[in-house]
All heavy atoms as an XYZ file, in Angstrom:
1048
protein
N     117.913    210.487    109.694
C     119.042    210.067    108.873
C     118.919    208.513    108.713
O     118.590    207.815    109.657
C     120.302    210.410    109.648
C     121.542    209.719    109.054
S     123.035    210.050    109.985
C     123.661    211.426    109.013
N     119.182    208.086    107.457
C     119.116    206.699    107.111
C     120.451    206.026    107.298
O     121.454    206.490    106.786
C     118.637    206.550    105.608
C     118.511    205.127    105.155
C     117.400    204.365    105.902
C     118.217    205.197    103.656
N     120.490    204.931    108.049
C     121.693    204.150    108.259
C     121.545    202.818    107.658
O     120.558    202.076    108.008
C     122.012    204.040    109.782
O     122.113    205.367    110.315
C     123.388    203.341    110.012
N     122.459    202.385    106.878
C     122.440    201.148    106.261
C     123.359    200.207    106.917
O     124.501    200.552    107.166
C     122.796    201.184    104.773
C     121.763    201.921    103.887
C     122.386    201.987    102.425
C     120.410    201.292    103.848
N     122.942    198.954    107.195
C     123.838    197.949    107.741
C     124.233    196.962    106.600
O     123.340    196.281    106.095
C     123.222    197.172    108.928
C     124.081    196.154    109.569
C     123.469    195.538    110.733
C     124.467    194.515    111.308
N     123.903    193.770    112.363
N     125.481    196.891    106.317
C     125.992    196.052    105.265
C     126.385    194.723    105.899
O     127.323    194.616    106.675
C     127.157    196.724    104.554
C     126.703    198.023    103.976
C     127.693    195.786    103.483
C     127.864    198.880    103.406
N     125.639    193.668    105.543
C     125.785    192.398    106.193
C     126.523    191.333    105.250
O     126.948    190.398    105.700
C     124.554    191.791    106.617
O     123.634    191.635    105.457
C     123.840    192.622    107.690
N     126.568    191.664    103.929
C     127.118    190.676    103.019
C     128.403    191.188    102.322
O     129.039    190.447    101.592
C     126.139    190.324    101.852
C     124.942    189.645    102.473
C     123.873    189.274    101.517
N     124.505    188.604    100.364
C     123.788    188.114     99.357
N     122.476    188.152     99.423
N     124.364    187.474     98.372
N     128.828    192.377    102.566
C     130.059    192.903    101.923
C     131.226    192.321    102.485
O     131.460    192.193    103.712
C     130.034    194.469    102.183
O     131.286    194.992    101.888
N     132.217    191.942    101.666
C     133.499    191.455    102.048
C     134.302    192.455    102.753
O     135.180    192.266    103.601
C     134.255    190.820    100.883
C     133.762    189.569    100.392
C     134.605    189.150     99.177
C     133.840    188.469    101.372
N     134.109    193.828    102.425
C     134.733    194.856    103.005
C     134.519    194.913    104.564
O     135.383    195.198    105.326
C     134.485    196.212    102.419
C     134.952    196.318    101.016
O     135.709    195.505    100.545
N     134.328    197.250    100.288
N     133.311    194.662    104.950
C     132.836    194.795    106.267
C     132.828    193.388    106.952
O     132.799    193.311    108.233
C     131.540    195.409    106.402
C     131.537    196.882    105.994
C     131.093    197.297    104.795
C     132.009    197.862    106.895
C     131.213    198.565    104.367
C     132.085    199.161    106.464
C     131.681    199.538    105.245
O     131.687    200.872    104.890
N     132.800    192.371    106.274
C     132.677    190.980    106.785
C     133.699    190.064    106.173
O     133.381    189.152    105.469
C     131.356    190.451    106.543
C     130.260    191.270    107.211
O     130.157    191.354    108.392
N     129.391    191.969    106.421
N     134.975    190.326    106.453
C     136.019    189.389    105.751
C     135.936    188.001    106.230
O     135.666    187.705    107.469
C     137.336    190.095    106.184
C     137.017    190.813    107.479
C     135.617    191.273    107.327
N     136.128    187.056    105.360
C     136.179    185.598    105.673
C     137.511    185.258    106.236
O     138.446    186.116    106.249
N     137.670    184.041    106.541
C     138.968    183.527    107.082
C     140.102    183.758    106.152
O     141.273    184.032    106.489
C     138.899    182.084    107.472
C     137.960    181.811    108.691
C     138.466    182.641    109.890
O     139.721    182.554    110.223
O     137.590    183.245    110.565
N     139.843    183.635    104.765
C     140.880    183.842    103.782
C     141.376    185.202    103.797
O     142.618    185.444    103.586
C     140.299    183.520    102.421
C     141.360    183.596    101.264
C     141.557    184.663    100.468
C     142.187    182.551    100.863
N     142.527    184.412     99.594
C     142.984    183.042     99.793
C     142.457    181.287    101.251
C     143.947    182.361     99.102
C     143.425    180.514    100.566
C     144.203    181.059     99.558
N     140.607    186.191    104.174
C     141.015    187.602    104.066
C     141.603    188.115    105.340
O     142.211    189.172    105.344
C     139.707    188.440    103.769
C     139.177    188.146    102.407
O     139.939    188.266    101.444
O     138.009    187.754    102.302
N     141.577    187.285    106.390
C     142.169    187.716    107.636
C     143.559    187.275    107.734
O     143.829    186.052    107.576
C     141.360    187.200    108.831
C     139.914    187.742    108.980
C     139.251    187.007    110.037
C     137.749    187.375    110.076
N     137.081    186.553    111.047
N     144.496    188.065    108.014
C     145.917    187.618    108.132
C     146.059    187.063    109.542
O     145.804    187.727    110.477
C     146.912    188.791    107.921
C     148.310    188.308    108.185
C     149.023    187.513    107.209
C     148.907    188.512    109.403
C     150.274    187.086    107.462
C     150.260    187.992    109.621
C     150.892    187.302    108.628
O     152.074    186.806    108.846
N     146.526    185.821    109.575
C     146.752    185.158    110.814
C     148.135    184.567    110.808
O     148.512    183.745    109.884
C     145.744    184.052    111.048
O     144.395    184.605    110.905
C     145.865    183.388    112.399
N     148.963    184.968    111.791
C     150.330    184.462    111.834
C     150.348    182.932    111.995
O     149.539    182.378    112.746
C     151.102    185.136    113.022
C     152.520    184.652    113.132
C     153.491    185.123    112.232
C     152.911    183.746    114.028
C     154.762    184.809    112.291
C     154.172    183.343    114.152
C     155.134    183.817    113.295
N     151.166    182.350    111.209
C     151.262    180.895    111.303
C     150.332    180.040    110.378
O     150.454    178.852    110.359
N     149.492    180.731    109.814
C     148.509    180.062    108.817
C     149.044    180.194    107.426
O     149.806    181.105    107.066
C     147.093    180.673    108.921
C     146.520    180.569    110.258
C     145.200    179.818    110.150
C     144.639    179.606    111.584
N     143.306    179.323    111.549
N     148.776    179.193    106.598
C     149.171    179.190    105.224
C     147.988    179.167    104.316
O     147.068    178.450    104.560
C     150.050    177.899    104.920
C     150.421    177.734    103.503
C     151.291    177.874    105.832
N     148.019    179.952    103.267
C     146.976    179.980    102.278
C     147.433    179.292    101.011
O     148.506    179.686    100.466
C     146.627    181.357    101.968
C     145.978    182.135    103.088
C     145.491    183.540    102.570
N     145.018    184.307    103.625
C     145.651    185.376    104.224
N     146.758    185.721    103.822
N     145.005    186.056    105.200
N     146.755    178.266    100.576
C     147.030    177.545     99.375
C     145.815    177.669     98.437
O     144.696    177.354     98.783
C     147.351    176.028     99.658
C     147.624    175.283     98.408
C     148.541    175.953    100.637
N     146.099    178.123     97.187
C     145.094    178.207     96.174
C     145.368    177.226     95.031
O     146.544    177.082     94.690
C     144.985    179.622     95.656
N     144.309    176.673     94.489
C     144.511    175.780     93.277
C     143.431    176.153     92.248
O     142.289    176.318     92.639
C     144.466    174.311     93.686
N     143.804    176.175     90.973
C     142.864    176.590     89.988
C     143.238    176.036     88.651
O     144.361    175.961     88.245
C     142.853    178.165     89.955
C     142.012    178.797     88.857
C     140.561    178.694     89.226
C     142.369    180.274     88.818
N     142.220    175.471     87.918
C     142.415    175.078     86.510
C     142.332    176.343     85.731
O     141.241    176.982     85.616
C     141.344    174.079     86.139
C     141.567    173.605     84.689
O     141.975    174.330     83.805
N     141.269    172.347     84.483
N     143.435    176.749     85.188
C     143.544    178.008     84.475
C     143.089    177.978     83.006
O     142.843    178.991     82.418
C     144.936    178.657     84.656
C     144.900    180.140     84.376
C     145.899    177.966     83.755
C     144.179    180.984     85.389
N     143.049    176.817     82.450
C     142.640    176.635     81.062
C     143.304    177.585     80.116
O     142.703    178.314     79.493
C     141.084    176.675     80.953
N     144.636    177.554     80.089
C     145.524    178.360     79.308
C     146.026    179.572     80.151
O     145.236    180.440     80.425
C     144.981    178.891     78.008
C     144.682    177.775     77.035
C     144.206    178.348     75.709
N     143.781    177.358     74.849
C     144.266    177.093     73.646
N     145.165    177.831     73.129
N     143.704    176.126     72.917
N     147.241    179.438     80.523
C     147.775    180.578     81.426
C     147.974    181.876     80.703
O     147.634    182.916     81.256
C     149.142    180.025     81.940
C     149.957    181.016     82.963
C     149.027    181.272     84.155
C     151.156    180.396     83.330
N     148.517    181.892     79.457
C     148.827    183.160     78.787
C     147.727    184.119     78.773
O     147.940    185.298     79.240
C     149.431    182.851     77.414
C     149.820    184.234     76.661
C     150.399    183.939     75.299
N     151.529    183.066     75.321
C     152.792    183.441     75.479
N     153.021    184.749     75.769
N     153.776    182.575     75.558
N     146.457    183.777     78.324
C     145.454    184.792     78.221
C     144.867    185.252     79.657
O     144.188    186.210     79.698
C     144.293    184.144     77.448
C     144.636    182.726     77.464
C     146.103    182.553     77.660
N     145.219    184.442     80.684
C     144.711    184.764     82.017
C     145.693    185.400     82.958
O     145.398    185.710     84.102
C     144.142    183.570     82.628
C     142.944    182.944     81.883
N     141.744    183.625     81.831
C     142.877    181.853     81.100
C     140.933    182.917     81.118
N     141.576    181.878     80.614
N     146.980    185.536     82.464
C     147.972    186.064     83.306
C     147.766    187.400     83.876
O     148.029    187.730     85.059
C     149.319    185.945     82.571
C     150.574    186.013     83.465
S     150.631    184.630     84.548
C     151.383    185.366     85.948
N     147.257    188.311     83.004
C     146.900    189.699     83.490
C     145.834    189.644     84.594
O     145.907    190.477     85.534
C     146.442    190.512     82.283
N     144.891    188.690     84.513
C     143.857    188.627     85.528
C     144.491    188.123     86.845
O     144.193    188.586     87.936
C     142.810    187.598     85.102
C     142.087    187.993     83.822
O     141.910    189.198     83.639
O     141.743    187.122     82.983
N     145.397    187.129     86.762
C     146.049    186.680     87.983
C     146.843    187.777     88.693
O     146.769    187.900     89.945
C     146.919    185.465     87.637
C     146.123    184.288     87.166
C     147.889    185.094     88.834
C     146.977    183.171     86.579
N     147.500    188.556     87.873
C     148.306    189.615     88.487
C     147.543    190.676     89.273
O     148.160    191.414     90.109
C     149.127    190.304     87.379
C     150.216    189.493     86.793
C     150.983    190.132     85.712
C     152.132    189.272     85.199
N     152.922    189.925     84.222
N     146.274    190.768     89.074
C     145.463    191.773     89.849
C     144.387    191.161     90.660
O     143.572    191.834     91.214
C     144.868    192.805     88.831
C     143.862    192.132     87.842
C     145.903    193.584     88.089
C     142.999    193.078     87.084
N     144.347    189.847     90.734
C     143.293    189.197     91.522
C     143.588    189.290     93.022
O     144.572    188.610     93.461
C     143.152    187.684     91.155
C     141.996    187.038     91.783
O     141.947    186.997     93.061
O     141.107    186.492     91.113
N     142.853    190.070     93.776
C     143.172    190.311     95.209
C     143.056    189.008     96.020
O     143.715    188.885     97.067
C     142.161    191.362     95.622
C     141.033    191.274     94.649
C     141.645    190.777     93.382
N     142.201    188.091     95.703
C     142.029    186.887     96.428
C     143.204    185.944     96.223
O     143.850    185.446     97.196
C     140.766    186.209     96.092
O     139.673    187.114     96.313
C     140.503    184.991     96.861
N     143.516    185.714     94.973
C     144.640    184.808     94.696
C     145.973    185.257     95.218
O     146.816    184.509     95.748
C     144.754    184.632     93.144
C     144.004    183.501     92.497
C     144.347    183.424     90.995
C     144.279    182.105     93.113
N     146.230    186.583     95.153
C     147.462    187.139     95.587
C     147.647    187.171     97.078
O     148.730    187.578     97.551
C     147.583    188.596     95.036
C     147.646    188.680     93.478
C     147.730    190.095     93.026
C     148.865    187.888     93.016
N     146.647    186.739     97.880
C     146.820    186.536     99.276
C     147.462    185.178     99.610
O     147.801    184.850    100.736
C     145.572    186.737    100.046
C     145.023    188.122    100.024
C     143.745    188.281    100.651
C     143.288    189.731    100.553
N     141.858    189.948    100.891
N     147.470    184.269     98.595
C     147.958    182.943     98.859
C     149.489    182.836     98.944
O     150.164    183.673     98.291
C     147.479    182.090     97.634
N     149.936    181.927     99.707
C     151.344    181.672     99.878
C     151.839    180.764     98.735
O     152.970    180.803     98.304
C     151.652    181.002    101.216
C     151.240    181.902    102.363
O     151.852    182.953    102.545
O     150.237    181.569    103.053
N     150.933    179.882     98.309
C     151.157    178.946     97.168
C     149.949    179.077     96.257
O     148.844    178.946     96.689
C     151.408    177.553     97.687
C     152.649    177.380     98.483
C     151.437    176.630     96.417
C     152.919    175.919     98.881
N     150.267    179.216     94.939
C     149.253    179.229     93.926
C     149.560    178.155     92.942
O     150.467    178.232     92.237
C     149.133    180.590     93.152
C     148.922    181.777     94.176
C     148.004    180.527     92.145
C     148.987    183.085     93.468
N     148.748    177.117     92.907
C     148.871    175.951     92.046
C     147.977    176.192     90.887
O     146.731    176.296     91.084
C     148.551    174.675     92.703
C     149.525    174.140     93.694
N     150.770    173.837     93.463
C     149.375    173.953     95.025
C     151.395    173.436     94.608
N     150.474    173.425     95.542
N     148.444    176.173     89.669
C     147.594    176.326     88.455
C     147.858    175.101     87.552
O     148.965    174.698     87.302
C     148.029    177.599     87.688
C     147.862    178.916     88.465
C     148.306    180.102     87.682
C     146.365    179.066     89.046
N     146.803    174.505     87.044
C     146.960    173.391     86.143
C     146.265    173.778     84.770
O     145.571    174.785     84.619
C     146.274    172.169     86.750
S     144.566    172.219     87.035
N     146.521    172.924     83.768
C     146.130    173.039     82.410
C     146.675    174.426     81.879
O     145.931    175.224     81.385
C     144.642    172.936     82.227
C     144.223    172.603     80.830
C     142.830    172.425     80.566
O     142.126    171.878     81.523
O     142.285    172.845     79.540
N     147.983    174.572     82.045
C     148.586    175.914     81.701
C     148.834    176.082     80.191
O     148.923    177.177     79.723
C     149.970    176.021     82.333
O     150.809    174.978     82.022
C     149.747    176.052     83.868
N     148.972    174.995     79.464
C     149.241    174.998     77.982
C     150.561    175.793     77.700
O     150.683    176.408     76.693
C     148.109    175.730     77.197
C     146.801    175.003     77.154
C     145.997    174.668     78.173
C     146.181    174.451     75.994
N     144.894    173.921     77.740
C     145.001    173.830     76.375
C     146.473    174.488     74.633
C     144.058    173.280     75.492
C     145.678    173.942     73.767
C     144.426    173.276     74.202
N     151.532    175.680     78.564
C     152.866    176.329     78.410
C     153.867    175.279     78.032
O     153.913    174.198     78.614
C     153.270    177.008     79.724
C     154.617    177.521     79.532
C     152.212    178.082     80.121
N     154.641    175.523     77.006
C     155.705    174.632     76.632
C     157.025    174.992     77.328
O     157.162    176.117     77.911
C     155.986    174.726     75.090
O     156.525    175.982     74.777
N     158.010    174.104     77.286
C     159.179    174.347     78.027
C     159.949    175.601     77.489
O     160.543    176.378     78.197
C     160.187    173.163     77.937
C     159.673    171.954     78.809
C     160.612    170.772     78.743
O     161.650    170.875     78.086
O     160.343    169.762     79.379
N     159.784    175.789     76.190
C     160.443    176.987     75.514
C     159.805    178.280     76.026
O     160.427    179.323     75.938
C     160.343    176.865     74.025
C     161.014    175.693     73.431
C     160.276    174.343     73.575
O     159.010    174.401     73.560
O     160.920    173.275     73.700
N     158.550    178.239     76.399
C     157.850    179.528     76.829
C     158.053    179.823     78.297
O     157.750    180.956     78.706
C     156.369    179.337     76.525
C     156.008    179.139     75.128
C     154.524    178.767     74.828
O     154.025    178.020     75.636
N     153.991    179.379     73.874
N     158.514    178.880     79.110
C     158.588    179.128     80.505
C     159.253    180.379     80.991
O     158.906    181.062     81.913
C     159.233    177.898     81.255
C     158.455    176.651     81.149
C     159.252    175.465     81.852
O     160.268    175.739     82.432
O     158.675    174.340     81.644
N     160.375    180.761     80.270
C     161.160    181.909     80.714
C     160.643    183.252     80.175
O     161.192    184.294     80.506
N     159.581    183.241     79.552
C     158.964    184.477     79.008
C     158.474    185.398     80.278
O     157.888    184.869     81.138
C     157.833    184.214     78.073
C     158.194    183.536     76.834
C     157.076    183.288     75.893
O     155.943    183.776     76.074
O     157.357    182.519     74.889
N     158.777    186.583     80.132
C     158.511    187.503     81.321
C     157.003    187.600     81.573
O     156.599    187.959     82.644
N     156.200    187.334     80.581
C     154.703    187.447     80.823
C     154.226    186.435     81.942
O     153.221    186.723     82.524
C     153.937    187.145     79.498
C     154.073    185.621     79.094
C     152.481    187.470     79.542
N     154.929    185.420     82.268
C     154.598    184.471     83.234
C     155.127    184.769     84.650
O     154.922    184.020     85.619
C     154.990    183.048     82.849
C     154.346    182.594     81.598
C     155.052    182.192     80.515
C     152.949    182.598     81.491
C     154.447    181.750     79.303
C     152.297    182.189     80.331
C     153.062    181.768     79.260
N     155.792    185.891     84.812
C     156.317    186.300     86.134
C     155.185    186.884     86.955
O     154.314    187.560     86.463
C     157.429    187.319     85.970
C     158.679    186.795     85.288
C     159.758    187.848     85.106
O     159.577    189.003     85.593
O     160.775    187.475     84.465
N     155.238    186.552     88.299
C     154.260    187.106     89.174
C     155.011    187.723     90.312
O     155.789    187.087     91.062
C     153.326    185.968     89.712
C     152.143    186.420     90.532
C     151.198    187.368     89.808
C     151.310    185.131     90.897
N     154.902    189.030     90.486
C     155.743    189.756     91.430
C     155.560    189.275     92.863
O     154.383    189.031     93.306
C     155.332    191.268     91.431
C     156.196    192.131     92.303
C     155.812    193.622     92.186
O     155.193    194.050     91.183
O     156.214    194.339     93.094
N     156.684    189.027     93.553
C     156.699    188.530     94.896
C     156.610    186.989     94.998
O     156.720    186.467     96.105
N     156.481    186.327     93.889
C     156.460    184.835     93.891
C     157.581    184.290     92.981
O     158.059    184.932     92.034
C     155.130    184.379     93.189
C     153.980    184.645     94.063
C     153.290    185.885     94.048
C     153.417    183.668     94.924
C     152.179    186.174     94.784
C     152.303    183.932     95.743
C     151.643    185.097     95.629
O     150.537    185.373     96.398
N     157.924    183.086     93.243
C     158.876    182.284     92.469
C     157.994    181.251     91.621
O     157.123    180.640     92.243
C     159.858    181.544     93.276
O     160.606    182.450     94.086
C     160.819    180.685     92.506
N     158.248    181.108     90.356
C     157.454    180.250     89.504
C     158.244    178.940     89.284
O     159.450    178.965     89.052
C     157.088    180.868     88.191
N     157.544    177.867     89.289
C     158.090    176.523     88.957
C     157.057    175.859     88.019
O     155.964    175.649     88.329
C     158.347    175.633     90.216
C     158.763    174.227     89.946
C     160.101    174.199     89.233
C     160.640    172.771     89.056
N     160.353    172.244     87.714
N     157.593    175.540     86.804
C     156.793    174.970     85.769
C     156.963    173.507     85.628
O     158.108    172.941     85.818
C     157.098    175.556     84.447
C     156.614    177.015     84.252
C     157.430    177.975     84.687
C     155.413    177.284     83.714
C     157.004    179.328     84.578
C     154.984    178.630     83.614
C     155.823    179.629     84.032
N     155.895    172.729     85.399
C     155.921    171.326     84.976
C     155.220    171.356     83.560
O     154.061    171.158     83.570
C     155.268    170.385     85.933
C     155.443    168.950     85.485
C     155.948    170.551     87.355
N     155.947    171.715     82.527
C     155.318    171.950     81.265
C     155.343    170.680     80.437
O     156.339    170.003     80.297
C     156.100    173.068     80.506
O     155.956    174.271     81.244
N     154.179    170.508     79.751
C     154.003    169.349     78.874
C     153.450    169.840     77.553
O     153.615    169.150     76.494
C     153.121    168.312     79.501
C     152.966    167.093     78.591
C     153.706    167.898     80.888
N     152.793    170.970     77.482
C     152.326    171.507     76.234
C     150.820    171.636     76.338
O     150.190    171.737     77.352
N     150.236    171.660     75.103
C     148.880    171.944     74.891
C     147.932    171.021     75.714
O     148.093    169.776     75.647
C     148.427    171.811     73.408
C     149.101    172.948     72.617
O     149.638    173.829     73.144
N     148.932    172.828     71.278
N     146.995    171.592     76.478
C     146.054    170.895     77.213
C     146.566    170.364     78.547
O     145.788    169.625     79.246
N     147.776    170.548     78.890
C     148.380    169.964     80.105
C     149.301    171.018     80.797
O     149.440    172.122     80.377
C     149.269    168.767     79.665
C     148.496    167.804     78.803
C     149.501    166.674     78.347
N     148.825    165.833     77.417
C     149.079    165.753     76.173
N     150.000    166.568     75.604
N     148.448    164.992     75.363
N     149.927    170.512     81.852
C     150.967    171.303     82.569
C     150.522    171.973     83.822
O     149.352    172.234     84.046
N     151.485    172.239     84.585
C     151.306    172.898     85.916
C     152.263    174.102     86.054
O     153.355    174.106     85.399
C     151.692    171.989     87.062
C     151.003    170.592     87.205
C     151.621    169.911     88.354
C     149.564    170.799     87.457
N     151.916    175.032     86.832
C     152.827    176.048     87.308
C     152.430    176.286     88.756
O     151.250    176.329     89.109
C     152.825    177.445     86.522
C     151.526    178.125     86.550
C     153.952    178.340     87.007
N     153.441    176.450     89.597
C     153.221    176.765     91.007
C     153.915    178.068     91.274
O     155.183    178.189     90.989
C     153.685    175.653     91.951
O     152.938    174.512     91.708
C     153.428    176.061     93.389
N     153.211    179.019     91.842
C     153.811    180.247     92.307
C     153.896    180.177     93.804
O     152.884    179.937     94.471
C     152.961    181.485     91.920
C     153.026    181.717     90.396
C     151.941    181.295     89.608
C     154.035    182.362     89.752
C     152.012    181.450     88.238
C     154.018    182.600     88.401
C     153.023    182.113     87.656
O     152.949    182.321     86.336
N     155.115    180.318     94.383
C     155.275    180.203     95.785
C     156.071    181.388     96.347
O     156.771    182.087     95.642
C     156.020    178.957     96.138
O     157.400    178.917     95.603
N     155.849    181.629     97.658
C     156.606    182.676     98.342
C     156.779    182.189     99.774
O     156.141    181.277    100.237
C     155.912    184.019     98.271
C     154.581    184.049     98.975
C     153.982    185.394     98.882
N     152.640    185.403     99.415
C     151.814    186.417     99.218
N     152.115    187.462     98.543
N     150.625    186.425     99.758
N     157.594    182.940    100.525
C     157.870    182.564    101.921
C     158.829    181.448    101.953
O     159.784    181.305    101.225
N     158.615    180.466    102.959
C     159.542    179.424    103.152
C     159.306    178.187    102.297
O     160.024    177.176    102.525
C     159.444    179.046    104.627
C     160.000    180.180    105.547
O     160.922    180.895    105.140
N     159.375    180.352    106.651
N     158.417    178.193    101.451
C     158.123    177.072    100.600
C     159.183    176.839     99.505
O     159.643    177.785     98.831
C     156.786    177.171     99.909
C     155.661    176.846    100.907
C     155.047    177.815    101.562
C     155.286    175.590    101.143
C     153.974    177.567    102.508
C     154.258    175.272    102.038
C     153.622    176.251    102.700
N     159.585    175.579     99.461
C     160.612    175.192     98.430
C     160.094    174.092     97.556
O     159.396    173.181     98.078
C     161.908    174.750     99.151
C     162.603    175.862     99.938
C     163.832    175.422    100.613
O     164.175    174.266    100.574
N     164.489    176.329    101.263
N     160.540    174.107     96.355
C     160.128    173.061     95.376
C     160.885    171.751     95.756
O     162.139    171.858     96.060
C     160.491    173.476     93.969
C     160.253    172.363     93.063
N     161.327    171.696     92.429
C     159.153    171.763     92.488
C     160.846    170.786     91.663
N     159.498    170.815     91.651
N     160.229    170.681     95.840
C     160.856    169.407     96.277
C     160.953    168.294     95.062
O     161.951    167.703     95.026
C     160.183    168.805     97.429
C     160.309    169.632     98.722
C     161.680    169.717     99.134
C     161.860    170.501    100.432
N     163.124    170.623    100.953
N     159.826    168.193     94.317
C     159.842    167.070     93.404
C     158.753    167.265     92.431
O     157.705    167.857     92.693
C     159.629    165.750     94.172
C     159.636    164.522     93.371
C     159.502    163.327     94.257
O     159.302    163.341     95.484
N     159.497    162.175     93.574
N     158.994    166.746     91.206
C     157.967    166.750     90.119
C     157.906    165.340     89.479
O     158.792    164.593     89.528
C     158.352    167.664     88.937
C     158.361    169.144     89.304
O     157.549    169.491     90.127
O     159.239    169.836     88.796
N     156.727    164.961     88.979
C     156.418    163.897     88.144
C     155.844    164.371     86.963
O     154.849    165.130     86.975
C     155.550    162.833     88.847
C     155.285    161.663     87.907
C     156.135    162.310     90.115
N     156.403    164.060     85.820
C     155.951    164.668     84.539
C     155.709    163.509     83.498
O     156.695    162.971     82.946
C     157.043    165.617     84.062
C     156.710    166.369     82.734
C     157.890    167.365     82.513
C     157.920    167.896     81.104
N     159.009    168.855     80.956
N     154.483    163.220     83.246
C     154.035    162.257     82.269
C     153.037    162.929     81.303
O     152.518    163.964     81.588
C     153.438    160.999     82.953
C     154.313    160.316     83.969
C     155.435    159.617     83.249
O     155.332    159.187     82.046
O     156.495    159.383     83.896
N     152.835    162.304     80.185
C     151.962    162.904     79.201
C     150.524    163.056     79.733
O     149.871    164.036     79.491
C     151.867    162.004     77.950
C     153.002    162.266     77.038
O     153.757    163.324     77.188
O     153.283    161.415     76.121
N     150.023    162.088     80.528
C     148.671    162.120     80.975
C     148.504    162.502     82.397
O     147.359    162.590     82.972
C     147.951    160.834     80.729
C     148.618    159.642     81.374
O     149.792    159.814     81.828
O     148.023    158.537     81.403
N     149.561    162.854     83.122
C     149.424    163.492     84.439
C     150.787    164.138     84.867
O     151.852    163.828     84.348
C     149.069    162.453     85.560
C     150.052    161.305     85.812
C     151.006    161.506     86.800
C     150.093    160.174     85.098
C     151.954    160.603     87.105
C     151.081    159.175     85.313
C     152.015    159.407     86.334
O     152.882    158.423     86.556
N     150.599    165.220     85.736
C     151.704    165.892     86.241
C     151.495    166.114     87.749
O     150.364    166.349     88.163
C     151.844    167.270     85.551
C     152.138    167.272     84.035
C     150.941    167.107     83.211
O     149.952    167.896     83.357
N     150.861    166.181     82.307
N     152.589    166.074     88.521
C     152.497    166.215     89.922
C     153.679    167.103     90.329
O     154.757    167.005     89.838
C     152.624    164.861     90.671
C     151.546    163.840     90.159
C     152.502    165.018     92.148
C     151.807    162.479     90.718
N     153.405    167.995     91.297
C     154.495    168.827     91.880
C     154.326    168.797     93.431
O     153.197    168.778     93.893
C     154.556    170.192     91.285
O     155.796    170.878     91.690
C     153.375    171.032     91.726
N     155.498    168.930     94.074
C     155.452    168.992     95.531
C     156.235    170.169     96.063
O     157.394    170.329     95.645
C     155.982    167.679     96.174
C     156.113    167.635     97.648
C     156.722    166.326     98.129
C     156.918    166.262     99.538
N     157.577    165.049    100.044
N     155.678    170.932     96.983
C     156.365    172.034     97.601
C     156.226    171.737     99.205
O     155.282    171.267     99.604
C     155.787    173.318     97.263
C     156.134    173.846     95.929
C     155.568    173.258     94.792
C     157.019    174.915     95.778
C     155.941    173.772     93.546
C     157.382    175.403     94.577
C     156.843    174.799     93.450
N     157.287    172.138     99.873
C     157.265    171.905    101.286
C     157.859    173.106    102.101
O     158.638    173.869    101.527
C     158.094    170.744    101.664
O     157.668    169.549    100.981
N     157.396    173.283    103.325
C     158.068    174.148    104.229
C     158.267    173.241    105.445
O     158.165    172.048    105.472
C     157.280    175.378    104.542
C     156.071    175.270    105.435
O     155.700    174.070    105.807
O     155.429    176.325    105.808
N     158.660    173.892    106.605
C     159.060    173.048    107.822
C     157.875    172.328    108.368
O     157.987    171.257    109.054
C     159.663    173.982    108.851
N     156.639    172.783    108.116
C     155.526    172.167    108.698
C     154.475    171.408    107.802
O     153.564    170.695    108.290
C     154.640    173.254    109.476
C     155.448    173.918    110.513
O     156.052    173.229    111.325
N     155.577    175.271    110.472
N     154.589    171.615    106.473
C     153.603    171.016    105.591
C     154.188    170.770    104.207
O     155.088    171.337    103.791
C     152.330    171.813    105.543
C     152.471    173.143    104.771
S     150.973    174.018    104.636
C     150.243    173.203    103.167
N     153.475    169.855    103.469
C     153.773    169.589    102.090
C     152.464    170.037    101.360
O     151.368    169.841    101.796
C     153.922    168.190    101.817
C     155.219    167.575    102.519
O     156.183    168.331    102.626
O     155.128    166.411    102.840
N     152.666    170.609    100.183
C     151.551    170.959     99.324
C     151.824    170.235     97.954
O     152.827    170.500     97.325
C     151.534    172.449     99.102
O     150.496    172.816     98.221
N     150.902    169.324     97.660
C     151.063    168.506     96.509
C     149.949    168.830     95.443
O     148.741    168.861     95.865
C     151.048    166.991     96.826
C     152.248    166.688     97.760
C     151.150    166.184     95.561
C     152.202    165.333     98.415
N     150.299    169.107     94.199
C     149.305    169.382     93.180
C     149.421    168.376     92.089
O     150.515    168.147     91.584
C     149.481    170.822     92.635
C     148.427    171.289     91.812
N     148.610    172.129     90.732
C     147.038    171.100     91.788
C     147.528    172.426     90.174
N     146.549    171.791     90.832
N     148.278    167.722     91.767
C     148.222    166.707     90.791
C     147.208    167.157     89.679
O     146.144    167.594     90.028
C     147.776    165.435     91.340
C     147.571    164.317     90.368
C     148.290    163.037     90.752
C     146.104    164.053     90.234
N     147.658    167.013     88.449
C     146.684    167.281     87.380
C     146.702    166.058     86.448
O     147.692    165.540     85.990
C     147.039    168.501     86.479
C     146.147    168.731     85.300
C     144.832    168.948     85.544
C     146.640    168.673     84.053
C     143.982    169.158     84.500
C     145.757    168.830     82.972
C     144.418    169.090     83.194
O     143.565    169.303     82.207
N     145.449    165.472     86.278
C     145.311    164.244     85.419
C     144.505    164.710     84.195
O     143.359    165.239     84.257
C     144.451    163.189     86.174
C     144.023    162.110     85.357
C     145.214    161.058     85.148
N     144.671    159.806     84.732
C     144.712    159.363     83.435
N     145.161    160.180     82.520
N     144.204    158.203     83.156
N     145.216    164.589     83.046
C     144.550    165.041     81.781
C     144.234    163.777     81.036
O     144.957    162.734     81.020
C     145.485    165.947     81.013
S     147.147    165.466     80.870
N     143.215    163.830     80.228
C     142.738    162.709     79.422
C     143.076    162.950     77.978
O     142.843    164.006     77.407
C     141.199    162.564     79.596
C     140.815    162.245     80.993
C     140.371    163.208     81.840
C     140.867    160.947     81.391
C     140.025    162.939     83.144
C     140.477    160.633     82.669
C     140.045    161.634     83.579
N     143.808    161.974     77.456
C     144.301    162.000     76.035
C     143.342    161.240     75.245
O     143.138    160.043     75.476
C     145.726    161.509     75.951
C     146.699    162.401     76.800
C     146.183    161.615     74.491
C     148.073    161.849     76.931
N     142.734    161.842     74.212
C     141.821    161.179     73.354
C     142.442    160.802     72.075
O     143.216    161.344     71.504
C     140.574    162.032     73.052
C     139.843    162.411     74.349
C     139.998    163.620     74.923
C     138.930    161.417     74.855
C     139.306    163.933     76.103
C     138.245    161.826     76.030
C     138.368    163.025     76.637
């Protein structure tokens, strides 16, 4: 009988991100390069969905579009810092994290989320030509 030892599979060798550990926080950050066409991917991404906070930049979302249902992520609360084409942030949070502050300028956006033990700050600097 042939027995195979799987040494590189995530199923058999989960990394620290994949192990649930009480008291640890998972923070993900990603340049999404337009949120709308990638929203379906985010909703099924098993790695991203383990995060307690998901910071996405370069969302290309306008303030008028923020309330559209397409941008909802089950189990998370969304907070947008929308500036429009080529810019913007959205943070999806869950658990005890609360939105604290935003800075919204044409060439950079910053958002801050906090819980009792830590702050998570996401900054996006865009270049205007």
